[in-house]
PyMOL commands that place a pseudoatom at each C-alpha (Angstrom):
pseudoatom trace, name=CA, resn=UNK, resi=1, chain=A, elem=C, hetatm=0, pos=[-47.654, 17.136, 48.101]
pseudoatom trace, name=CA, resn=UNK, resi=2, chain=A, elem=C, hetatm=0, pos=[-49.270, 14.322, 50.358]
pseudoatom trace, name=CA, resn=UNK, resi=3, chain=A, elem=C, hetatm=0, pos=[-47.911, 12.619, 53.573]
pseudoatom trace, name=CA, resn=UNK, resi=4, chain=A, elem=C, hetatm=0, pos=[-47.234, 9.173, 53.595]
pseudoatom trace, name=CA, resn=UNK, resi=5, chain=A, elem=C, hetatm=0, pos=[-49.294, 7.297, 56.112]
pseudoatom trace, name=CA, resn=UNK, resi=6, chain=A, elem=C, hetatm=0, pos=[-46.976, 5.815, 57.964]
pseudoatom trace, name=CA, resn=UNK, resi=7, chain=A, elem=C, hetatm=0, pos=[-48.783, 1.988, 58.818]
pseudoatom trace, name=CA, resn=UNK, resi=8, chain=A, elem=C, hetatm=0, pos=[-47.506, 0.691, 62.886]
pseudoatom trace, name=CA, resn=UNK, resi=9, chain=A, elem=C, hetatm=0, pos=[-46.005, -2.691, 62.043]
pseudoatom trace, name=CA, resn=UNK, resi=10, chain=A, elem=C, hetatm=0, pos=[-45.355, -3.670, 65.447]
pseudoatom trace, name=CA, resn=UNK, resi=11, chain=A, elem=C, hetatm=0, pos=[-47.335, -5.851, 68.357]
pseudoatom trace, name=CA, resn=UNK, resi=12, chain=A, elem=C, hetatm=0, pos=[-45.667, -6.098, 71.890]
pseudoatom trace, name=CA, resn=UNK, resi=13, chain=A, elem=C, hetatm=0, pos=[-44.866, -10.532, 71.959]
pseudoatom trace, name=CA, resn=UNK, resi=14, chain=A, elem=C, hetatm=0, pos=[-45.977, -13.167, 69.782]
pseudoatom trace, name=CA, resn=UNK, resi=15, chain=A, elem=C, hetatm=0, pos=[-48.692, -12.765, 67.391]
pseudoatom trace, name=CA, resn=UNK, resi=16, chain=A, elem=C, hetatm=0, pos=[-51.118, -14.831, 68.010]
pseudoatom trace, name=CA, resn=UNK, resi=17, chain=A, elem=C, hetatm=0, pos=[-52.597, -16.971, 65.739]
pseudoatom trace, name=CA, resn=UNK, resi=18, chain=A, elem=C, hetatm=0, pos=[-56.305, -15.651, 66.194]
pseudoatom trace, name=CA, resn=UNK, resi=19, chain=A, elem=C, hetatm=0, pos=[-55.294, -12.394, 64.898]
pseudoatom trace, name=CA, resn=UNK, resi=20, chain=A, elem=C, hetatm=0, pos=[-53.861, -14.205, 61.127]
pseudoatom trace, name=CA, resn=UNK, resi=21, chain=A, elem=C, hetatm=0, pos=[-56.377, -16.054, 60.784]
pseudoatom trace, name=CA, resn=UNK, resi=22, chain=A, elem=C, hetatm=0, pos=[-59.132, -13.057, 61.695]
pseudoatom trace, name=CA, resn=UNK, resi=23, chain=A, elem=C, hetatm=0, pos=[-56.513, -11.130, 59.236]
pseudoatom trace, name=CA, resn=UNK, resi=24, chain=A, elem=C, hetatm=0, pos=[-57.114, -14.369, 57.034]
pseudoatom trace, name=CA, resn=UNK, resi=25, chain=A, elem=C, hetatm=0, pos=[-60.697, -13.952, 56.817]
pseudoatom trace, name=CA, resn=UNK, resi=26, chain=A, elem=C, hetatm=0, pos=[-61.254, -10.214, 56.744]
pseudoatom trace, name=CA, resn=UNK, resi=27, chain=A, elem=C, hetatm=0, pos=[-60.417, -10.502, 53.212]
pseudoatom trace, name=CA, resn=UNK, resi=28, chain=A, elem=C, hetatm=0, pos=[-63.336, -13.120, 51.626]
pseudoatom trace, name=CA, resn=UNK, resi=29, chain=A, elem=C, hetatm=0, pos=[-65.384, -10.584, 51.088]
pseudoatom trace, name=CA, resn=UNK, resi=30, chain=A, elem=C, hetatm=0, pos=[-63.093, -9.212, 48.572]
pseudoatom trace, name=CA, resn=UNK, resi=31, chain=A, elem=C, hetatm=0, pos=[-64.011, -10.981, 45.805]
pseudoatom trace, name=CA, resn=UNK, resi=32, chain=A, elem=C, hetatm=0, pos=[-61.711, -9.335, 43.265]
pseudoatom trace, name=CA, resn=UNK, resi=33, chain=A, elem=C, hetatm=0, pos=[-58.493, -11.460, 45.467]
pseudoatom trace, name=CA, resn=UNK, resi=34, chain=A, elem=C, hetatm=0, pos=[-57.737, -14.525, 43.379]
pseudoatom trace, name=CA, resn=UNK, resi=35, chain=A, elem=C, hetatm=0, pos=[-54.430, -15.315, 45.815]
pseudoatom trace, name=CA, resn=UNK, resi=36, chain=A, elem=C, hetatm=0, pos=[-52.637, -14.339, 49.051]
pseudoatom trace, name=CA, resn=UNK, resi=37, chain=A, elem=C, hetatm=0, pos=[-49.384, -15.463, 50.133]
pseudoatom trace, name=CA, resn=UNK, resi=38, chain=A, elem=C, hetatm=0, pos=[-48.397, -15.501, 53.512]
pseudoatom trace, name=CA, resn=UNK, resi=39, chain=A, elem=C, hetatm=0, pos=[-45.341, -15.528, 56.026]
pseudoatom trace, name=CA, resn=UNK, resi=40, chain=A, elem=C, hetatm=0, pos=[-45.188, -16.717, 59.348]
pseudoatom trace, name=CA, resn=UNK, resi=41, chain=A, elem=C, hetatm=0, pos=[-41.283, -16.315, 61.199]
pseudoatom trace, name=CA, resn=UNK, resi=42, chain=A, elem=C, hetatm=0, pos=[-41.398, -18.360, 64.006]
pseudoatom trace, name=CA, resn=UNK, resi=43, chain=A, elem=C, hetatm=0, pos=[-38.567, -18.648, 66.707]
pseudoatom trace, name=CA, resn=UNK, resi=44, chain=A, elem=C, hetatm=0, pos=[-36.990, -21.360, 66.738]
pseudoatom trace, name=CA, resn=UNK, resi=45, chain=A, elem=C, hetatm=0, pos=[-34.855, -22.996, 69.332]
pseudoatom trace, name=CA, resn=UNK, resi=46, chain=A, elem=C, hetatm=0, pos=[-31.538, -24.193, 68.216]
pseudoatom trace, name=CA, resn=UNK, resi=47, chain=A, elem=C, hetatm=0, pos=[-28.675, -25.327, 69.971]
pseudoatom trace, name=CA, resn=UNK, resi=48, chain=A, elem=C, hetatm=0, pos=[-25.922, -22.864, 69.654]
pseudoatom trace, name=CA, resn=UNK, resi=49, chain=A, elem=C, hetatm=0, pos=[-22.878, -23.759, 72.343]
pseudoatom trace, name=CA, resn=UNK, resi=50, chain=A, elem=C, hetatm=0, pos=[-24.280, -26.633, 74.124]
pseudoatom trace, name=CA, resn=UNK, resi=51, chain=A, elem=C, hetatm=0, pos=[-26.808, -23.945, 74.830]
pseudoatom trace, name=CA, resn=UNK, resi=52, chain=A, elem=C, hetatm=0, pos=[-31.295, -24.069, 73.506]
pseudoatom trace, name=CA, resn=UNK, resi=53, chain=A, elem=C, hetatm=0, pos=[-32.177, -20.446, 72.835]
pseudoatom trace, name=CA, resn=UNK, resi=54, chain=A, elem=C, hetatm=0, pos=[-35.946, -20.799, 74.842]
pseudoatom trace, name=CA, resn=UNK, resi=55, chain=A, elem=C, hetatm=0, pos=[-36.886, -17.264, 73.428]
pseudoatom trace, name=CA, resn=UNK, resi=56, chain=A, elem=C, hetatm=0, pos=[-36.044, -14.221, 71.439]
pseudoatom trace, name=CA, resn=UNK, resi=57, chain=A, elem=C, hetatm=0, pos=[-35.983, -10.504, 72.906]
pseudoatom trace, name=CA, resn=UNK, resi=58, chain=A, elem=C, hetatm=0, pos=[-37.110, -7.896, 69.770]
pseudoatom trace, name=CA, resn=UNK, resi=59, chain=A, elem=C, hetatm=0, pos=[-36.000, -3.966, 69.932]
pseudoatom trace, name=CA, resn=UNK, resi=60, chain=A, elem=C, hetatm=0, pos=[-36.286, -2.100, 67.341]
pseudoatom trace, name=CA, resn=UNK, resi=61, chain=A, elem=C, hetatm=0, pos=[-35.380, 1.667, 66.495]
pseudoatom trace, name=CA, resn=UNK, resi=62, chain=A, elem=C, hetatm=0, pos=[-39.642, 1.841, 66.120]
pseudoatom trace, name=CA, resn=UNK, resi=63, chain=A, elem=C, hetatm=0, pos=[-39.346, 5.236, 64.291]
pseudoatom trace, name=CA, resn=UNK, resi=64, chain=A, elem=C, hetatm=0, pos=[-36.743, 4.616, 62.005]
pseudoatom trace, name=CA, resn=UNK, resi=65, chain=A, elem=C, hetatm=0, pos=[-37.881, 0.957, 60.745]
pseudoatom trace, name=CA, resn=UNK, resi=66, chain=A, elem=C, hetatm=0, pos=[-41.550, 2.122, 60.018]
pseudoatom trace, name=CA, resn=UNK, resi=67, chain=A, elem=C, hetatm=0, pos=[-40.592, 5.330, 57.877]
pseudoatom trace, name=CA, resn=UNK, resi=68, chain=A, elem=C, hetatm=0, pos=[-37.955, 2.229, 56.139]
pseudoatom trace, name=CA, resn=UNK, resi=69, chain=A, elem=C, hetatm=0, pos=[-41.221, 0.163, 55.753]
pseudoatom trace, name=CA, resn=UNK, resi=70, chain=A, elem=C, hetatm=0, pos=[-43.292, 2.920, 54.445]
pseudoatom trace, name=CA, resn=UNK, resi=71, chain=A, elem=C, hetatm=0, pos=[-40.665, 2.784, 51.603]
pseudoatom trace, name=CA, resn=UNK, resi=72, chain=A, elem=C, hetatm=0, pos=[-40.860, -0.465, 51.585]
pseudoatom trace, name=CA, resn=UNK, resi=73, chain=A, elem=C, hetatm=0, pos=[-43.919, -1.382, 51.039]
pseudoatom trace, name=CA, resn=UNK, resi=74, chain=A, elem=C, hetatm=0, pos=[-44.198, 1.658, 48.232]
pseudoatom trace, name=CA, resn=UNK, resi=75, chain=A, elem=C, hetatm=0, pos=[-41.289, -0.195, 46.954]
pseudoatom trace, name=CA, resn=UNK, resi=76, chain=A, elem=C, hetatm=0, pos=[-43.289, -3.288, 46.530]
pseudoatom trace, name=CA, resn=UNK, resi=77, chain=A, elem=C, hetatm=0, pos=[-47.117, -2.468, 45.445]
pseudoatom trace, name=CA, resn=UNK, resi=78, chain=A, elem=C, hetatm=0, pos=[-45.429, -0.224, 42.398]
pseudoatom trace, name=CA, resn=UNK, resi=79, chain=A, elem=C, hetatm=0, pos=[-42.900, -3.158, 41.013]
pseudoatom trace, name=CA, resn=UNK, resi=80, chain=A, elem=C, hetatm=0, pos=[-46.150, -5.513, 41.723]
pseudoatom trace, name=CA, resn=UNK, resi=81, chain=A, elem=C, hetatm=0, pos=[-50.105, -5.298, 41.570]
pseudoatom trace, name=CA, resn=UNK, resi=82, chain=A, elem=C, hetatm=0, pos=[-51.025, -5.819, 44.806]
pseudoatom trace, name=CA, resn=UNK, resi=83, chain=A, elem=C, hetatm=0, pos=[-54.065, -5.858, 46.353]
pseudoatom trace, name=CA, resn=UNK, resi=84, chain=A, elem=C, hetatm=0, pos=[-52.855, -5.385, 49.741]
pseudoatom trace, name=CA, resn=UNK, resi=85, chain=A, elem=C, hetatm=0, pos=[-50.138, -6.195, 51.548]
pseudoatom trace, name=CA, resn=UNK, resi=86, chain=A, elem=C, hetatm=0, pos=[-50.294, -6.372, 55.439]
pseudoatom trace, name=CA, resn=UNK, resi=87, chain=A, elem=C, hetatm=0, pos=[-46.971, -6.749, 58.148]
pseudoatom trace, name=CA, resn=UNK, resi=88, chain=A, elem=C, hetatm=0, pos=[-46.675, -7.839, 61.301]
pseudoatom trace, name=CA, resn=UNK, resi=89, chain=A, elem=C, hetatm=0, pos=[-43.115, -8.152, 63.927]
pseudoatom trace, name=CA, resn=UNK, resi=90, chain=A, elem=C, hetatm=0, pos=[-43.158, -8.830, 67.259]
pseudoatom trace, name=CA, resn=UNK, resi=91, chain=A, elem=C, hetatm=0, pos=[-41.551, -6.435, 69.906]
pseudoatom trace, name=CA, resn=UNK, resi=92, chain=A, elem=C, hetatm=0, pos=[-40.436, -7.869, 73.513]
pseudoatom trace, name=CA, resn=UNK, resi=93, chain=A, elem=C, hetatm=0, pos=[-40.382, -11.505, 74.608]
pseudoatom trace, name=CA, resn=UNK, resi=94, chain=A, elem=C, hetatm=0, pos=[-42.457, -13.675, 72.301]
pseudoatom trace, name=CA, resn=UNK, resi=95, chain=A, elem=C, hetatm=0, pos=[-40.634, -17.956, 73.476]
pseudoatom trace, name=CA, resn=UNK, resi=96, chain=A, elem=C, hetatm=0, pos=[-39.413, -21.232, 70.869]
pseudoatom trace, name=CA, resn=UNK, resi=97, chain=A, elem=C, hetatm=0, pos=[-42.345, -22.284, 69.079]
pseudoatom trace, name=CA, resn=UNK, resi=98, chain=A, elem=C, hetatm=0, pos=[-43.852, -18.680, 69.417]
pseudoatom trace, name=CA, resn=UNK, resi=99, chain=A, elem=C, hetatm=0, pos=[-44.367, -16.432, 65.654]
pseudoatom trace, name=CA, resn=UNK, resi=100, chain=A, elem=C, hetatm=0, pos=[-42.691, -13.581, 65.214]
pseudoatom trace, name=CA, resn=UNK, resi=101, chain=A, elem=C, hetatm=0, pos=[-43.138, -12.062, 61.886]
pseudoatom trace, name=CA, resn=UNK, resi=102, chain=A, elem=C, hetatm=0, pos=[-46.229, -12.325, 60.040]
pseudoatom trace, name=CA, resn=UNK, resi=103, chain=A, elem=C, hetatm=0, pos=[-46.117, -10.704, 55.990]
pseudoatom trace, name=CA, resn=UNK, resi=104, chain=A, elem=C, hetatm=0, pos=[-49.574, -11.684, 53.988]
pseudoatom trace, name=CA, resn=UNK, resi=105, chain=A, elem=C, hetatm=0, pos=[-50.086, -9.961, 50.511]
pseudoatom trace, name=CA, resn=UNK, resi=106, chain=A, elem=C, hetatm=0, pos=[-52.585, -10.661, 48.002]
pseudoatom trace, name=CA, resn=UNK, resi=107, chain=A, elem=C, hetatm=0, pos=[-53.614, -10.274, 44.692]
pseudoatom trace, name=CA, resn=UNK, resi=108, chain=A, elem=C, hetatm=0, pos=[-56.127, -10.778, 41.903]
pseudoatom trace, name=CA, resn=UNK, resi=109, chain=A, elem=C, hetatm=0, pos=[-53.153, -13.472, 40.823]
pseudoatom trace, name=CA, resn=UNK, resi=110, chain=A, elem=C, hetatm=0, pos=[-50.559, -15.701, 43.055]
pseudoatom trace, name=CA, resn=UNK, resi=111, chain=A, elem=C, hetatm=0, pos=[-47.650, -15.275, 41.024]
pseudoatom trace, name=CA, resn=UNK, resi=112, chain=A, elem=C, hetatm=0, pos=[-46.730, -11.540, 42.051]
pseudoatom trace, name=CA, resn=UNK, resi=113, chain=A, elem=C, hetatm=0, pos=[-49.187, -12.086, 45.485]
pseudoatom trace, name=CA, resn=UNK, resi=114, chain=A, elem=C, hetatm=0, pos=[-45.883, -14.814, 46.493]
pseudoatom trace, name=CA, resn=UNK, resi=115, chain=A, elem=C, hetatm=0, pos=[-43.463, -12.697, 44.609]
pseudoatom trace, name=CA, resn=UNK, resi=116, chain=A, elem=C, hetatm=0, pos=[-44.243, -9.403, 46.660]
pseudoatom trace, name=CA, resn=UNK, resi=117, chain=A, elem=C, hetatm=0, pos=[-44.433, -11.668, 49.800]
pseudoatom trace, name=CA, resn=UNK, resi=118, chain=A, elem=C, hetatm=0, pos=[-41.065, -13.173, 49.544]
pseudoatom trace, name=CA, resn=UNK, resi=119, chain=A, elem=C, hetatm=0, pos=[-39.613, -9.371, 48.017]
pseudoatom trace, name=CA, resn=UNK, resi=120, chain=A, elem=C, hetatm=0, pos=[-40.679, -8.127, 51.276]
pseudoatom trace, name=CA, resn=UNK, resi=121, chain=A, elem=C, hetatm=0, pos=[-39.241, -10.788, 54.095]
pseudoatom trace, name=CA, resn=UNK, resi=122, chain=A, elem=C, hetatm=0, pos=[-36.084, -10.944, 52.138]
pseudoatom trace, name=CA, resn=UNK, resi=123, chain=A, elem=C, hetatm=0, pos=[-35.837, -6.621, 52.348]
pseudoatom trace, name=CA, resn=UNK, resi=124, chain=A, elem=C, hetatm=0, pos=[-37.412, -6.454, 56.719]
pseudoatom trace, name=CA, resn=UNK, resi=125, chain=A, elem=C, hetatm=0, pos=[-34.435, -8.530, 56.959]
pseudoatom trace, name=CA, resn=UNK, resi=126, chain=A, elem=C, hetatm=0, pos=[-32.095, -6.892, 55.515]
pseudoatom trace, name=CA, resn=UNK, resi=127, chain=A, elem=C, hetatm=0, pos=[-33.505, -3.345, 55.992]
pseudoatom trace, name=CA, resn=UNK, resi=128, chain=A, elem=C, hetatm=0, pos=[-35.801, -2.870, 58.809]
pseudoatom trace, name=CA, resn=UNK, resi=129, chain=A, elem=C, hetatm=0, pos=[-33.324, -1.805, 61.932]
pseudoatom trace, name=CA, resn=UNK, resi=130, chain=A, elem=C, hetatm=0, pos=[-35.200, -4.533, 64.115]
pseudoatom trace, name=CA, resn=UNK, resi=131, chain=A, elem=C, hetatm=0, pos=[-32.575, -6.413, 66.873]
pseudoatom trace, name=CA, resn=UNK, resi=132, chain=A, elem=C, hetatm=0, pos=[-33.135, -9.990, 68.325]
pseudoatom trace, name=CA, resn=UNK, resi=133, chain=A, elem=C, hetatm=0, pos=[-32.004, -10.792, 71.517]
pseudoatom trace, name=CA, resn=UNK, resi=134, chain=A, elem=C, hetatm=0, pos=[-31.579, -15.390, 72.087]
pseudoatom trace, name=CA, resn=UNK, resi=135, chain=A, elem=C, hetatm=0, pos=[-32.332, -15.601, 75.506]
pseudoatom trace, name=CA, resn=UNK, resi=136, chain=A, elem=C, hetatm=0, pos=[-30.882, -19.154, 76.067]
pseudoatom trace, name=CA, resn=UNK, resi=137, chain=A, elem=C, hetatm=0, pos=[-32.621, -22.095, 78.792]
pseudoatom trace, name=CA, resn=UNK, resi=138, chain=A, elem=C, hetatm=0, pos=[-29.606, -20.885, 82.077]
pseudoatom trace, name=CA, resn=UNK, resi=139, chain=A, elem=C, hetatm=0, pos=[-30.672, -16.798, 82.071]
pseudoatom trace, name=CA, resn=UNK, resi=140, chain=A, elem=C, hetatm=0, pos=[-27.411, -16.360, 79.606]
pseudoatom trace, name=CA, resn=UNK, resi=141, chain=A, elem=C, hetatm=0, pos=[-27.939, -14.463, 76.458]
pseudoatom trace, name=CA, resn=UNK, resi=142, chain=A, elem=C, hetatm=0, pos=[-26.321, -13.340, 72.628]
pseudoatom trace, name=CA, resn=UNK, resi=143, chain=A, elem=C, hetatm=0, pos=[-27.601, -11.132, 69.957]
pseudoatom trace, name=CA, resn=UNK, resi=144, chain=A, elem=C, hetatm=0, pos=[-28.778, -13.023, 67.170]
pseudoatom trace, name=CA, resn=UNK, resi=145, chain=A, elem=C, hetatm=0, pos=[-27.199, -12.115, 63.707]
pseudoatom trace, name=CA, resn=UNK, resi=146, chain=A, elem=C, hetatm=0, pos=[-29.345, -12.752, 60.206]
pseudoatom trace, name=CA, resn=UNK, resi=147, chain=A, elem=C, hetatm=0, pos=[-27.653, -15.086, 57.745]
for i in range(1, 147): cmd.bond("trace and resi %d" % i, "trace and resi %d" % (i + 1))
show_as sticks, trace
zoom trace
């Protein structure tokens, strides 16, 4: 029985645009890829009860989240004909306007890449033990509830 390789998806703070660009650039050498799909989750500056969200502080049960993400990855690879899939999620404070989730799927054709990316994002939001504390402009906070 082979042991599953658990990939770390977590990054401290916001995900830099330079990291996203470099990740895309690395795939240009694979000439069998015909389509990529990318989802970028960005912290919104929502107004809630006359307060403005200025950041979200993300926490997670990391070990459980990484095990669950490994299972999600395996399910998605079994369902779609992917070349690769990369997932990164922020921990700690991420300011409004900054990127907190980066999902990147690649395939020989666009449809599997798009479908896999979409399913991956939905499952991350529904299944991973990751929590966000919305920080308001008056330094008060509330725990975020995903819609």
